[in-house]
C-alpha positions in Angstrom: 1.0 0.4 -6.1 -1.2 -0.5 -9.0 -2.4 3.1 -9.0 0.8 4.6 -8.6 2.5 2.4 -11.7 -0.4 2.7 -13.8 -1.2 6.4 -13.3 -4.5 6.0 -11.8 -5.7 7.9 -9.0 -9.3 6.9 -8.4 -10.4 3.7 -6.8 -12.9 3.0 -9.3 -10.1 3.1 -12.0 -7.9 0.8 -10.2 -10.8 -1.7 -9.7 -11.5 -1.6 -13.6 -8.0 -2.0 -14.5 -7.4 -4.9 -11.9 -10.5 -6.6 -13.3 -9.4 -6.0 -17.0 -5.7 -7.0 -16.9 -4.7 -10.6 -16.3 -1.1 -9.5 -15.7 -2.3 -7.4 -12.6 -4.3 -10.3 -11.5 -1.4 -12.4 -11.7 0.7 -9.8 -9.7 -1.9 -9.6 -6.8 -2.6 -13.3 -6.9 -6.0 -13.3 -8.3 -7.0 -16.3 -10.4 -8.8 -15.5 -13.9 -12.2 -16.8 -12.5 -12.0 -15.0 -9.1 -13.8 -11.8 -8.4 -11.5 -8.8 -7.9 -12.2 -6.3 -5.1 -14.9 -3.6 -5.6 -13.7 0.0 -5.6 -15.0 0.5 -2.0 -12.8 -2.2 -0.8 -9.6 -0.8 -2.4 -10.8 2.7 -1.0 -10.8 1.2 2.6 -7.4 -0.4 2.2 -5.8 2.4 0.6 -6.2 4.9 3.5 -5.8 2.6 6.5 -3.9 5.3 8.4 -6.1 7.9 7.9 -8.1 7.4 11.2 -5.0 6.4 13.2 -4.1 9.0 16.1 -0.6 8.9 17.8 -0.8 9.6 21.3 3.0 9.4 22.2 5.8 10.9 20.7 8.4 8.5 19.1 11.3 7.5 21.5 14.7 9.2 21.1 17.3 7.1 19.4 19.6 5.1 21.5 22.9 7.0 21.4 24.8 3.6 21.1 22.6 2.6 18.3 23.4 6.0 16.5 27.0 5.6 17.0 27.0 2.4 15.5 25.1 3.4 12.7 27.5 6.2 12.1 30.4 3.9 12.1 28.7 1.5 9.6 27.8 4.2 7.2 
């Protein structure tokens, strides 16, 4: 989220911005005297689904749930 709202795409830039900004530290619950994560940690956590493989297709929606949803909307 920080990269998106701050307009920063690189993990190193996000790490630097987080280390530099007391407002962002507060947003992600880091104390001022606490070390912020390294760019490599940010890189690992930004792309957790890159290695996930889906073996099954998603189940078909339940027709009762679909009809209920259409009534609610």
